[in-house]
N, C-alpha and C positions, 0 to 999 in steps of 0.2 A: 853520873849516868842519867840520861833523861828517862822519865817514866814512859813506859811502852804501851799503856792501855788506853784506848779510846772507848768511852761508854756512849752508846747510841740508844736514844729513847724515842719511839714514835708516840705522838700525842694528838688528841682531838678532844677538846673540852675536858681536859684531865685535871682541872684545878682542885677537885676534891681529893684525888688520890696522889697527885704528884709530890706534895710535901714529904710524905712518908718514904716514897721511893728515893727522893733526893737525899733525905736525911741519912738513909742507910749507906749512901755512897761516900760519906765523909770518912768512913773507915779506910777506904782505898786512897783517899787524899792524904790522910795522916800517915799511911804506910808508904807514901811516895810512889804509888802504883799507877794512879790515874794521870794521864797526860792531858786529857780534855774531855769535856762532856758535850755531846752533840744532841740537840733536841730537834727532831724532824716533825714539824707540825703540819697538820692537814687542814688548817683553816679554823682554829679555835675561836669561839666568840666569848669565852670567859677569860680569866686572868692567867691562863696557862703560860702564855709567852712572857708575861711580866715575871712570873715565878722563875721561869727558865733564865731570863735575863739577869735577875737578881742572883741566881746561882752561878753566874759567869759562863753560861752555856753558849756554844755556837748554835745559832738558830737557823734552821733551813725550813722554808715553807714551800708548799705545793699542794697538789690535789689530794683529797682524803682517800687514800688507798694504802693499807698498811704495808703491802709489799713495796709499793713505790716509795713510801716514806722511809722504810728501812734502806732501800737502795740509795735514795738521795743522801741519807745520813751517812752511810758507809762511804759514799763518793767523796765527801769532804773531810772524813776522819783521817788523821795523820798517823795514828799509832800502828805499831807492828802487830798489835793484837787488838781485836774488837770484842766488846761485850755488849750484846743487844739485850735490853731489858724493857719490858712493858711498863707503862706508867702506873699501873695498879698492882705491880709486883714489888715486894720489899725483900731485899737481899738479907740473909741471916748474919748474925754475928759470927765472925771468923771467916767470912767469905774472902777477904783479901788474901789471907794465907793460903786458902784452898786454890784460889785462882793463880796465885804466884807459883805454887807447886805444879799446877797443871801446865802453866806456860813453860816451866823448866822442862817438863816431860814432853810437851808437844802434843798436838792432836786437838780436835774440837771436843767441847764438853758442855753439858747442861746440868742444871741443878735438879734435885728431886722437888716434887711439888707438895705443897700443903695449902690449906685455905684458912682465911681469917674467920672461921666458923667451927663450932664444935658439934659433935654428934656422929652417928654412924654413917650417914650419907656422905658428908665431906671426906671421911676416912676412906670409904669405898671408892669414891670417884678419884681421889688422889692416889690410892693404891693401884687402881687400874692404869692411871697415867704413868706412874713409875714403872709398872710392869711392862707397859707398851714401850716406854723409853729404853728400858734395860734390855729387853728381848729383841725388839725390832729396830732399835736405834731411831725412833720417831718421836722425839720430844716436841711439844708444842711451844709456841713463843713465850707463853707465860712462865716457862721454866728457865728463861734466859738462855743465851747461847754465847759461849766463849769460843773464839776461833781466831787463828792467826790470819793476818792480812793475806799472806801468800796462799793459804789453803782456801780462804774465802774467795779469792779471785780465781783460783783454779776451778772451783766448783761453779763459778758464774754468779755468785752472790744471790741475794733474794730476787726472785722474779717480780716484775711489776704486775701483780695480780691481787684482787681484792680479798682473797681468802685462800687458805692452805699454802701461803708463801713459806711458812715454817716447815711444813711437810715436804714441799718441793725442794728446799735447800737440803733437808735431811736426806732425801732420796739421792740428790746429786752427790752427797758425801758418802753414799752407799753404806749408811748405818754406822760409820766410823765416828760415833759420838759417845764419849765417856760420860757416865752418870756420876756426878760428884756426890760425896757423902753428906752434903748439907742440903737442907730444904728451904726454898724460898717460900714466902707467904704471899698468896695472891687473893684478890677480891672474890668473894663468894656471892656478890650482889646479884648477878644475872641468874645464877643457879637458884638462889633463894626466891627471886622474883618469878621465875618460870617453872620452878619445881626441879629438884635434883634428878629424879628419874627421867622426867621428860626431856630436860636439856642434855643430860648425859647420853640418853638414847639417840637424840637428834644429832649430837656431835659425832657419835660413832657412825651413824648412818651417812652423814656428810663425808666423813673420812673414807668410808668404804666406797661411796660413789666417786669421790675424787680419785682414789686408787684404781678404780675401774675405768677412768678416762673422762669423767664428767667435766663440763666446762666450769672453771672456777667462778666466772662472772655469774652464771646462772645459780651456782651453789651459794654465792654471796647474797643474791636476791632472796633465795629461800631462807638463808640464815637471818637476814634482817627482818623477814616477815614473822619469824618466831614460830 
């Protein structure tokens, strides 16, 4: 029986983080779960694409917009199930069994969140993310998203927008996203650089503005300005 899972990773100058992300995927390869790896690159100038090629990935290139990159990656993926993972996110040990069980059960799912940093602030921010995901069904992309091809297509997939593409798809799924019992580990670099409180507050404000109808393009411009 052919493996059913396609893993899709959007990248942009991800050479520093991608090796750990790819390394964690070998568990799924050994388990016979992963059919293919698709790396959707937004024009990297570092060695991201060389790393992806060395890992045997199908590489798709296009404009640097995460929503568009995810959409292009999904378009070429051939699996009955899709797992979207950010390049700075590392799947936990045991993820293959958890994903296989969820695939047997059906329905979309995301992982819980943790950061590659210690202290109160990382725990508080991750705790809020997990609470939001569990109560509202609104996980962010750095938590990964597991979804069947059929359900992905019914929901319209990721929209080609530069920000909040993960929230847009979650809303199209009407909150029907299970929170898996395992936690991914994602990079805390931006929080550490900008300040945990400042970045966490800004992310929440951007989410609220988006939910109230703000233009994702303008929100992305504000996001990049910091």
